N, C-alpha and C positions, 0 to 999 in steps of 0.2 A: 344714798338718795336721802337727800333731806328732807324736811315735812314740809318746807313752801314747794319743791319740785313735787311733790307726790300730790300736793293739794292741786296745783296747775295742770298734772297730766290726767288726773281724777276729772277735773272740769273739764279738760280735752275731749276726754273720753266720753263723757255726758254729752257734751256740744255736737259730737262727730254722729252719735246717737240720734241726738233729734233734729240735725240738718239731715240724716239719711230718712228718718219715720215721717219727717214734715207735718208731725202731730201737733206742734206749734210754729207759728211763722217765723220763716227765719230772723226777721226783724227781732221778734220778742227773744229767742234765742239769744241773741247779741248782747241785749239789753240785760237778760239775764245773768248773762257772762260775767258781765259789767258789775252787777250788782254783788255777785258771789265774789270778784275780786275783792271788792269793799267790805264784804261782810268776814271776810277769812282774813283777811289782814295782809291780804297779798300786795295789794299798791293802795296808796293813800287816795281819800277823794278825790281831789285835783290831779293824781295821776291816771286815774281811772277813766276820768272823764275828758281828759287831753284832747284825744283823739276826735271827739266832736267838734274839738278847733280847729284840728289840723287843715293846713293847706288844702290837700287834697280835696276835701269834704267840700272847700269852697270850689274848688276847681271843677270838679264833676258835675257838683249841683249847677254851676254855670253852662257847662257843657251841654248840658238838659235843654237850657232855655234856647241856648246858640243852636242847637241844630233843629230846636223847635222852631224856630224862624225858618228854617229851611222845609221844613212839614208845611208849618201853617201857609207857604207862599206857592205851596205846589211845586217847587221846584225837582224834587227827587220824583214823583207821581209824572211830570210833565217829559222827565228821562224815559220812564218807565213805557210811556205811552207809545213812545216809537218804536220800540221793539219789534212788535209784531210787522210791523212797516219794515223796516228792517232786515227782518228774516224771514218773513213769509210763512210759511205751514212746514217749513222743516224743523224736525223735533231736534237734531243735533244744531244746526244754528241756533235755534232758538235757547236751548239748553244753555250753549257758550256764551250768547249774549245776557241773557238770565242770570247766571252767575259772575259775569264780568262786571254787568252795574251793579249787581249787589254787592259785591268786592270794594270795587270803587266809591260804594255809597258808606259801605261801614267802614272805610277805613277814617271816615272824618266822624262818622255819627254810630250811636249804638248800634251792635248789630241787631238785637231786639227791633228796635224803631225801624231799620232798614228794613226786616224781616214783614214786621205790620204794614209798612207804608205801601211794601212791593207785592202784599198779599192779593189785594182785589185786582192789580192791573196784573198779576201772573193770571189770575183764576181768569179774567175776561181773554187772555191769549189764548191760554188752553182751549175757551169754549170755540173763540173764534177759528182756531185753527184745527178744531176737530180731535185733541191730542188728551188724553187723560190727564188729571193735573197731578195725579201722583208722580207722573213722569218728568215735571216741573218742581212742584213745590220744596222736594228733598234737595236736589241742584241751588235753588233760590235760599234754603236755610243754612247749607253747607256754605255757599258762596258767601253769603254774609259772616259767618264764622270765621272763614279763612281772610276775608278781608280786614277783620279785625288785629290780625297779627302783623299789618304793613307799619303802622305809626304808634306813635305814643296815645294819641287820643283816639284810635281804632276800638277799645275797648277799654273799661272802667277797671277791668283786671290791671292793663297795661300802666295806668294812672294810680293803683294802689300799691304796685312792686316798687314804680320809680318814687315813690314819696316815701316808701320805707328805706330805700336802700341809703339815705345818708346815716341811718342810725347805726347803721356796719363799718361806715367812713368810705361807704362806695357814693360817687356821683350821680345824680339823677338821670335817669335817660333823656337823650336829646330829643325833639319831634322826628328825627329819621333816623335814627339809629338802628332801630329792628327794621328798617325797611329793605334792606337787600336781601334777608333770609326770609322775611317774610313775602317777598315778591318771588321768591323761589317755591316756599309754600304753596301760595294761591297758584303758581305755574302748574306744580305736580299735582295739586288739586282738582285742577279744571281738568288737566290730561287725563285723570284717572279717570273722572266722574264719565267723560265723553269717550274714552275709550273702553272701559270696563263697566265702570257705575251705571251708565243707561242701560245696559243687559241684564244688570241682578236688581233695577227697580221695579215693583209691582206695576201691572195696568191694570189698578182698579177703575171700575166704571164709574163714570160721572156721577154725582150726588146732586145735578145743579141746585135741586128746588129745597132741598133740607139745608145746603150749605147758604142759597141765598137768605132764608129766614133767619140761619146763625148768625152769618156776617154780615147781614143786609146789604149785601151786595145785589140789591133789587132795581130792578128799571122802572122808571116813572114816564107817565107822559103827561107833559106840560107845556103851557100854550106861551111862546115868543114872539115877540114883534120885531120887525126888522127896519131898523133905525136910518133915517135918510142918510146918513153919514157912512151908512155900513158898507164895507168894501165886499159883500156878498150881491147888494143890488145891482143887478143887469147880468148876473152871473146864472146860469143853469144849476139845478140841484145837484147836478154829478159834477159839474164843476166847483160849487162851493167845497165839496168833501168835508160835509160837517162830519162825518163818521170818524175820517183819519184824524182831522183837525182836532173835534171835541167828543168824539167818542159819542156822537149823539147822530139819532136815526130820525130821519123828515119822515114823518108818516102821514101827512097829509097839509094842505093850503088853504087857509081861510081868506077870501077876497071880495071885496066891493059888498058889505053889507051880508056876507054870510055865504057868499058862494063858495061853494068844496071843490077842491081842486084835487086829483090824485097826485102823488108825488112823481110826475114824469121825471126821465132824467132830463129831458130836453126843455123842461119849462123852466123860464126866466122869473128868478125873482124880483119882485120890485119894494121900494120903498111903502112900509105901512101893511107889508102881507103878515098874517098870522099863521106862523109856524106851530105845526102839533109835532111835538118831537118827543123822542125816548130816550132815553138816556140815566144814568147813575146821580145820585142828589150834587156830588160835587162836582160833576160835569155841567149841570142845570145853574146851578149856583153861579157858576165862572162865566156863563156865556156873556155877560155885558160886556167884561174888560177884554174878551179875546176875540168877538167877533161883529161887534156893531150891534147887538140885539140883547134885549132884555128878557126879562121875565115877564109877562103880564098877568098879574092877578086883577081882583077885583079892583083895586086902586093902584096909583102908583106909589112903586117900593123904591125906596132909595138905599144905598150901600148904608147907609148909618143905621136905617132900620134893623138891618141884618145884624148891625153887631151891638144894636141897643144892649143895654143891661137887663131891663124886663124883654120887652119884644125876644122871643128865643123861635126857636124852630123845632117841630116834632115830628115824629113819625106816629102814626094813629092806626089802628083797623078798626074798621067796622064790625061789631060783633053780631053774630045769631041772634034773633029778637030784637035789632036795636030801633028804634021810633026812626032814624035815618033811611033805612033801607027801603027802596022804592019811589024814591023822592029825590028829586034833585038840588042842586045847593041853590039855583034862582028860587024855585019854590020855597025852599027852605028859610029861605034871606039869611043865607048860614052866618054871613059877617055879620050881619046887625045882630042877629039872635043873642049869635056865643061870642060873638067878639074874636074870630078866628078868620084867618085869610088863607084859603087852599092855594098852593102855588103850584102842584102837581099830584097825580093820581097815578096809584099802579093799580094794575088787574091783570093776574096770569093770565096767558093765552086768547087774550082780546084786544084787537087791535081799534081804538076809540078814533072814530072820524067826524066828530063834533065835538064842540066846544065843551068843557068840563063844567061849566055851570047848567048845561042841558042835557047831562048823563045822568041817568035814575041810578044810584047808588045802591051796590050790593053787597051782602055779607062776604067778606075778606078783604073787601078794597082795602089799600092801604094810600092811606092823605099823608101828604105832607103839609103841615100847617103851620103857621106864624100865628104868636100873639103872647099872651104873658100864662106863663105855669097854673098861675090860679085855676083861670079860664078852661086850659086843658084839663086840669083836672077833677074842674068840675063837671063836664061834661063826661068824663070817665065815669067819674062815680054814679052818676046817672044810669051806667049799664051801657050805655051807647057806643062809646071805644073804649080800644084798648093800648094804652101809652108802649111803643113797642123801642123810643131809643130818643133820647135828648139829640137830635144835631146841629144845635147852634152855633156849635165850634168846627163844623165841617166845613164849612165854605172856605177856601184857598184864597188867598189876596194876590192874584198874580201881579197888582201894580204895585207891591212891597218886594217884589222879587230882588229887584237891583240891591235894596238896603238889607237885603237879609244875604246877599252874595258878599257884599261891602263889608259887612259884618266878620262875616268867616275870614274875606280876606286879609283884615285889619286883625284879627286873633294869630292867623297862621304867620302873616309877616313880623308883630312882635313877637312871638314865641321862635321861629325859625332864627331871626336874630339875636336873639336874648337881650335885647337890651333893657328888659323890666321880667319879673318873673312871671312863670306860667298863670297862676292866679290873677296878676295882675291883666296881662294879656287877654284872658278868656274873658274877665268883667269889663275890658275896654268893649269887647263885642258886643255883650249883652245891653251896655248902654247905649250902642248905636241904634242896638232894636227898640227900646225902649223911648229913645228920643224920637225916632221918627215914626214909632204907633206901629210898628212889624209886630211886635208882641205888646198885649196890653198889659197894664200894671196888673189887675184883678186876676190876670191868666198864667201870672210869670211862677206860682208858686205851683199850678197844675201841671207844668210842665215838666217837674221835677219828680223823681222815681224817689220817693222819701224813703220806703224801707230799703233800697242798696244802700242809700245814705247812711243809713242807723245799723247797716250790717259791718260797711266798711268800718265806720269811726269804731264800733264795738271790739270788731277783729283786730283794729290799729292799738288798741288799750292792750288787749291780750297778746299782741306780740310783745308789747313792751314789757307783760308780766313774764313771759317766759325769757325774756333777756334778763331783767330785773333779781328774778330767780336762778336764773342758771340752767333752765331747763333744757333751752337751744343746746346749751356744751354740753351736756349731759346726755341728750340723744344723739348729737355728733359724735362723740365717744363711742355710744354703742354700736354705731352704724360702723367707724373707723376700726373696731375691732372686729366686726363681723365681714366686712367686705372689702375693707382697706387693702389688704393684699392681693385683690386682682387688679389693681392700676386703677388710674385718676377716670377713665372712659365709662368700666364698669359702674363707675359711683356715679357718675353723671347720667348715665342709662337708666340706674336705678330710680334716682330722685326725678326723672321726667316719668317713668312708668307710676312712679309713688301719686306723682300730682293728677297725673289723667285718671287711675283709680279713684283718689279723692274727689275729681271733679263730679264724679257720675252720682254721688248721693246729696255732695255739697255743693254750694254756689263755688265757679269760679273764683271769684274774690277769696271768699273762703279758703279756698285750698290752697292758693298762692301764698295768703297771708300766714298759712300754717305750716307749710314746708318750706318757706323761704327762709327765716334764722336756723333752721335747722340744716339746711343746705348750705347755706352761708357758713356755718362755723364748721361743718363737715371739709369744707374746702381748706380755711385756714390752718384746720388742722392735720391735713395732708400737703399742704405746701403746694395748692394749686389756687387758680384765680377764683376767687370766690364772684366775680360778675359773669364769669363763664357759668357758673351754676345758677344764678339769678335768671340771667337770659333762657336757660334751659326752663327753669320751672314757669316764667312768663309765657313762652311757648307754650309748653305742655299743659297749662292752665286755659289756654284758648280751644285746646283740641276735644271737645265736648263731641263726639260724632256718634258714640256705641250706643246711647240711649235717648229717648225724645225727652230728657228730665231737663236738658239745655234750651232755656227760654224760646229761645230762636226755632229750635225743633216742636216745641210744643205748641208754638201757633199755628204749623202747618200739617201736625199730627192727625187731627182731626179731617181739615179740609181733602187731603191728602189719602183718605181712610188707610192708613198706612197699620198694620202692625208693629208690636214691641219688637219683633223679631227682626223686620224691615232693617232698622235702623242699626243692629247689631251687624247683621248681615254686609248690607253697603259702608256701614263707619268703620268696622274691623279694619276692613284692606288700607282705607284712607287715613286711619291712625298710624298703620304700619307705615305706610308710605312717609306719612309728617314726621315719625319718629326718625326713618332713615335720613331724611333731609337735616334736618335739628341735628342729629349725631355727626353729619358729614361736615355742614357748614358754622355751626355754631363756634367748636373748636378752632376753625380756620379765621372768623371774624374775630374772635376775643379766646386767645391763645389758651390754653388749657394750663400750662404752666408760666406763670409771672415772670 
């Protein structure tokens, strides 16, 4: 063992400990690793920083923007809102649909993004179907993780490994090279969850109130006016079906200078009717584009106002002792006095059947207001309000859905045809989003998960250090001496299990990039196909089912009221099933002996 190899191994051990303990953020650990490689003379400055200029860094960053277009325009959520209509209240059918939709979405989006986007949708489905959230949320996370194994862009781990392959003389993955085995993994995972996993999932009681507060899945009452050209005109309340179409519930109708009508199912909707509706922020904000109705605040609100850089949307709660309590918005002259417009009101357990401007405010009321940040902060500083969340970017842009789909279709067409490099294909899609203003230039960088970018860039440099110093060959020789006599399949299985083990304390990308060089060099030393080993490591790095430490699992951990052991109980059998599929199919698709 040379001093350089010893240095790299020590740095690797320290990095593993830091990744596992999470005392320091993973991106900072990655930067410290790069700095240590420079200070120890293992890499030159240019070599150590080369990872930050790698194609994969630009590709992954651009993919965040491209998938952000699908999220911002509400495409994924629109799919999710139809789940309950298709499956009804059947737990079995709902589980199947949730996992299928999650897997399909995660094949083109990051699994964490998919889980976050579908989480409130699935929570709402569980409430309507009277099913405990714990029965649907773990299948949601697992479905998203499984779906990430099906395409090159399904997860950043696949992209990171693909980008590292040319360093070992191997071609990068094509867009659908991983798809056949990935689909088999999804199929086995779906079958397991439906036949066995459902019985192992805990039946935790609903925590609707605390979850509503924690995840802002609260319902508001708002006033919307029916436009003359609305398709709702002439329809009865039941035929309008706003509940299924927009997830909005009509709780009252105001007509003819304040005449109040109960929302009878046979009541015909007329142009100019003021509907009192209850729903989530996202559903209320998209009413204009989807149903020919628009929010009716104190003054006419335009789409431009919602996107204006200074005028933002905030959720604010009225505090105990506030000067606003007991007074109405009209009496307060709220907009004139504070420069804020109230778009909707949330009050738990109380049905509001009057205009918002005439409703006396109470402690705990949550208002959706539009205005400048300094005005909101000024009111909050007086002790009247508590700012809960800035929701100015949560409104979907349904009118831009065709451009989001066109941008993604362009990216897929260019990448599948391989007429340009992958990074050029994804950048082309990003420029379509920018040119059509589907994504605003100012929010471009907000869509990118910079911690992941820094982590991958730093670990690419560390992989280069392992290769330069011969550390990967040194570890490969040790493995060959230890288990080489047991045959290639045993060694392949060992690397799969090692990667799965490392993904628990480390991120998926970190585990893959640490194991990959050793696996490839071991395969070469044994005269086996290195691509077989690379593919097995790629699949293994995506199989984080054993603990709730995987980001997609973290998102559902609290809302599902899971215990740490629940993931081990349900995920261990799923991990074994995926292991068996990989060991059976990978050597068939990528022969073990070249």
